[in-house]
C-alpha positions in Angstrom: 0.0 0.0 0.0 1.3 3.4 -0.9 1.9 5.4 2.3 2.8 9.0 3.0 6.2 9.8 1.5 6.1 6.8 -0.7 6.4 7.1 -4.5 6.2 4.8 -7.5 9.2 4.8 -9.8 7.2 6.7 -12.4 6.4 9.4 -9.9 10.0 10.3 -9.1 11.1 13.8 -10.0 14.0 12.4 -12.1 11.8 9.9 -13.9 11.1 10.3 -17.6 8.9 7.3 -18.2 5.5 8.7 -17.2 3.1 9.5 -20.1 2.2 13.1 -20.7 -1.4 14.2 -21.0 -2.7 15.9 -24.1 -5.9 17.2 -25.6 -7.5 17.2 -29.0 -8.3 20.1 -31.2 -11.7 20.4 -29.5 -10.0 20.7 -26.2 -11.1 17.3 -24.9 -8.6 15.7 -22.5 -7.3 12.2 -23.5 -4.7 9.8 -22.3 -2.2 7.6 -24.1 -0.2 8.1 -27.3 -1.8 9.0 -30.6 -1.4 6.8 -33.7 1.3 7.5 -36.2 4.5 5.5 -36.5 6.5 8.5 -37.6 5.8 10.2 -34.3 7.4 7.4 -32.3 10.7 8.4 -33.8 10.0 12.1 -33.0 9.5 11.3 -29.3 12.6 9.1 -29.3 14.7 11.9 -30.9 13.2 14.5 -28.5 14.3 12.3 -25.6 17.8 12.0 -27.0 18.2 15.7 -27.8 17.1 16.7 -24.3 19.3 14.1 -22.6 22.4 15.0 -24.6 22.0 18.7 -23.4 21.5 17.5 -19.8 18.2 19.3 -19.5 16.1 18.5 -16.4 13.5 15.7 -16.4 10.9 18.4 -15.8 11.9 20.1 -19.1 11.5 16.7 -20.9 8.0 16.2 -19.4 7.0 19.7 -20.2 8.2 19.6 -23.8 6.8 16.1 -24.4 3.4 17.3 -23.1 3.3 20.2 -25.5 4.5 18.1 -28.5 1.7 15.6 -27.8 -0.8 18.5 -27.7 0.6 19.8 -30.9 0.3 16.4 -32.5 -3.3 16.1 -31.4 -4.0 19.6 -32.8 -2.6 18.7 -36.2 -4.5 15.4 -36.2 -1.3 13.4 -36.3 -0.1 15.1 -39.4 3.2 13.5 -40.7 6.2 15.2 -39.1 7.8 15.8 -42.5 4.7 17.8 -43.6 4.7 20.2 -40.6 5.3 23.8 -41.5 5.6 27.1 -39.6 1.9 28.0 -40.2 0.9 25.0 -38.0 2.8 26.6 -35.1 1.0 29.9 -35.6 -2.4 28.2 -35.7 -1.6 26.2 -32.6 -0.4 29.2 -30.6 -3.5 31.1 -31.7 -5.7 28.2 -30.7 -4.1 28.1 -27.2 -4.6 31.9 -26.7 -8.1 32.3 -28.2 -10.0 29.0 -27.6 -8.1 27.4 -24.7 -7.3 30.8 -23.0 -4.2 29.4 -21.4 -2.0 31.7 -19.3 0.8 33.7 -20.8 3.5 31.5 -19.2 1.9 28.3 -20.7 1.6 29.9 -24.1 5.3 30.9 -24.1 6.3 27.5 -22.8 4.4 25.9 -25.7 6.2 28.2 -28.1 9.6 27.3 -26.7 8.8 23.6 -26.9 7.8 23.8 -30.5 10.9 25.9 -31.3 13.0 23.1 -29.8 11.0 20.5 -31.8 11.5 22.1 -35.1 15.1 23.1 -34.8 16.6 20.3 -32.8 14.4 17.3 -33.5 12.8 17.8 -36.9 15.7 19.8 -38.3 13.4 21.9 -40.3 12.7 25.6 -40.8 10.7 27.2 -37.9 9.9 30.2 -40.1 9.5 33.8 -39.1 7.3 33.8 -36.0 7.7 37.6 -35.3 4.1 38.2 -36.3 2.9 35.4 -34.1 0.8 36.4 -31.1 3.1 36.2 -28.0 1.5 36.7 -24.7 3.2 39.1 -22.3 3.6 38.1 -18.7 2.4 40.6 -16.2 5.0 41.8 -13.8 4.7 39.5 -10.8 5.5 40.8 -7.3 6.3 37.8 -5.0 4.2 37.1 -1.9 6.4 37.8 1.1 5.8 36.9 4.7 7.0 38.8 7.8 9.4 37.0 10.1 6.5 36.6 12.6 4.4 35.0 9.8 7.2 32.6 9.0 7.5 31.6 12.6 3.7 31.2 12.9 3.6 28.8 10.0 6.5 26.8 11.3 4.8 26.5 14.7 1.9 24.8 13.0 4.0 22.2 11.2 4.9 18.8 12.5 8.3 17.1 12.1 10.0 16.8 9.6 8.1 19.4 7.7 9.0 22.2 10.2 12.7 21.4 9.4 12.0 21.5 5.7 10.5 25.0 6.0 13.3 26.2 8.2 15.8 25.2 5.5 13.6 26.7 2.7 13.5 30.0 4.6 16.9 29.9 6.3 18.9 29.0 3.2 16.6 30.4 0.4 16.2 27.0 -1.2 13.8 25.9 -3.9 11.7 23.0 -2.8 13.2 20.5 -5.2 16.7 21.6 -4.1 15.7 20.9 -0.5 14.2 17.5 -1.3 17.3 16.4 -3.2 19.7 17.2 -0.3 21.9 14.3 0.9 23.9 13.9 4.0 27.2 14.9 2.3 25.7 18.3 1.4 26.0 19.4 5.0 29.3 20.7 6.5 28.3 21.2 10.1 31.8 22.2 11.2 32.0 25.1 8.8 28.3 25.8 9.0 27.8 25.6 5.2 25.3 23.9 3.0 26.3 23.0 -0.5 23.5 22.8 -3.1 24.4 20.5 -6.0 22.6 20.5 -9.4 20.3 23.4 -8.6 18.3 25.1 -11.3 20.4 25.3 -14.4 22.7 22.6 -13.1 24.5 25.1 -11.0 26.2 24.5 -7.6 26.3 27.0 -4.8 27.0 27.3 -1.1 24.9 29.0 1.5 25.4 29.5 5.3 23.5 27.1 7.6 21.3 28.9 10.2 23.1 28.4 13.5 19.8 28.4 15.4 18.8 25.0 13.8 22.2 23.2 13.9 21.1 21.1 16.9 17.9 20.1 15.1 19.9 19.2 12.0 22.2 17.0 14.1 19.3 15.2 15.7 17.7 14.7 12.3 21.0 13.2 10.9 20.9 10.8 13.8 17.4 9.7 12.8 18.5 9.3 9.2 21.5 7.2 10.3 19.4 4.9 12.4 16.8 4.5 9.6 19.6 3.7 7.1 21.0 1.0 9.4 17.6 -0.6 9.7 17.4 -0.7 5.9 20.8 -2.3 5.6 19.9 -4.9 8.3 16.7 -5.7 6.3 18.6 -6.2 3.1 17.3 -3.2 1.2 19.2 -1.8 -1.7 19.7 1.7 -0.2 18.8 5.1 -1.6 18.0 6.0 -5.2 21.2 7.2 -7.0 21.8 8.5 -10.5 22.3 5.5 -12.8 25.7 6.6 -14.0 27.1 6.9 -10.5 25.7 3.5 -9.6 27.5 2.0 -12.6 30.8 3.7 -11.7 30.6 3.0 -7.9 29.0 -0.3 -7.0 26.6 -0.2 -4.0 27.0 3.6 -3.7 23.3 3.7 -2.7 24.2 1.9 0.5 26.8 4.5 1.6 25.7 6.6 4.5 26.8 9.9 2.9 24.5 9.3 -0.1 21.3 8.9 1.9 18.6 11.5 1.4 18.5 14.1 4.2 14.7 13.9 4.0 14.0 10.2 3.3 10.6 8.9 2.4 8.7 7.1 5.2 8.1 4.0 3.1 10.2 2.1 0.5 9.7 1.9 -3.2 9.8 -1.3 -5.2 11.9 -1.1 -8.4 10.3 -3.7 -10.7 13.3 -4.0 -13.0 15.6 -4.8 -10.1 13.2 -6.6 -7.8 14.6 -4.6 -5.0 13.3 -2.0 -2.5 14.9 1.4 -2.4 14.3 4.5 -0.4 13.4 7.8 -2.2 13.3 11.2 -0.7 10.2 12.8 0.8 7.8 13.7 -2.0 7.2 17.4 -2.8 3.4 17.0 -2.7 3.4 16.0 0.9 5.4 19.1 1.8 3.0 21.3 -0.1 0.0 19.7 1.7 1.6 20.2 5.1 2.3 23.9 4.4 -1.3 24.4 3.2 -2.6 22.8 6.4 -0.3 25.0 8.5 -1.4 28.1 6.7 -5.1 27.3 7.4 -4.3 26.7 11.1 -2.5 30.0 11.3 -5.5 31.7 9.6 -3.3 33.7 7.3 -4.9 35.6 4.4 -2.0 35.1 1.9 -1.3 32.7 -0.9 1.5 30.8 0.7 3.4 28.0 -1.1 6.8 26.4 -0.5 8.3 29.1 -2.8 7.0 31.9 -0.6 9.7 31.1 2.0 12.4 31.6 -0.7 10.8 34.9 -1.6 10.7 35.9 2.1 14.4 34.9 2.5 15.5 37.2 -0.4 13.4 40.1 0.8 14.5 39.9 4.4 18.3 39.8 3.5 17.7 42.7 1.1 16.2 44.6 4.0 19.3 43.7 6.1 21.4 45.7 3.6 23.0 42.8 1.7 24.1 43.9 -1.7 22.2 42.6 -4.7 25.1 40.6 -6.1 25.5 38.7 -2.9 21.8 37.9 -2.9 22.0 36.8 -6.5 24.7 34.3 -5.6 22.9 33.0 -2.6 19.7 32.4 -4.6 21.6 30.9 -7.6 20.2 33.3 -10.2 22.0 33.4 -13.5 21.1 37.1 -14.1 20.9 39.9 -11.6 17.7 41.0 -13.4 15.9 38.1 -11.8 17.1 39.1 -8.3 16.0 42.7 -8.9 12.3 41.7 -8.6 12.7 41.7 -4.8 13.4 45.4 -4.8 9.6 45.7 -5.4 8.8 43.9 -2.2 10.3 46.4 0.2 9.3 49.9 1.0 11.1 52.6 -1.0 12.8 55.5 0.7 13.0 59.0 -0.7 16.1 61.2 -0.4 14.4 63.0 2.5 13.8 59.7 4.4 17.3 58.3 4.0 19.4 58.8 7.1 23.0 60.0 7.2 25.5 57.6 8.5 26.2 59.9 11.5 22.5 59.4 12.6 22.7 55.6 12.8 
């Protein structure tokens, strides 16, 4: 039976085998692949082109989903007969009839651009006259420090520790879930984030106030790992290439998930049980329950704590470049959005250094 924290292999965040949903031209949802032998090679080439560029599994799922929807829209037209006008009709169909959001419309456009240029190796055409939705400027939802503490107070273990790391280190949820024991350097008080968004690594300081809780949690993970070894389980899920290079690496203590799932996952191909990390959906549900208990009138998600982290350190007079590095942003333009979340001061309100 599937318990809390348990996932099937196809539900894993690094899985690429789950089928993507799609809809027909009439907008009716369906499930399963459409007919057309030529399209089988298209999806195979799409998989190969994304893997060779080391794009994330989420990108693969997203692009596959839009390609399937595009296939349905064109009524399984032969890939060799696709032309730039099909893209224009599809984007217009999404905007006018389906009324999708601007971000979804732009995501579909990028997926088809990748399909034409990298997979089909055909002309994408001049799409400058295509209707491209503009995203409205989004100002992140930010909590006060009291609001953060109030939500944490309504969370049970280990979700309270998850949120403390999200807020205290400015992590994305998937970065937090993918943490392993070797990411923590307790002596130096540093957390190393590997393979963040854009496959970038970065280091952030660990909050000193939760070091004891982190140590206690590591003790729990160590004991759980020993129980798994005694029961003959295969250890934690590890990237396939690493497992080929280092045999039984999944059984090493340092490679155990920092937030392990509460139950084990059966790998049918191996016939073995392995432990995955805590699933993101359980964290999101726990946060929503805590927000309801706290009776807060804000749209709070796991990402809200990252927004709050960035805003609060900006208020603490950290320079924008330092904040950019701590958040792992590629461009400082992305970090500048947080300047809109704090109160602006006019020249008259700014104090002289002698008045501090």
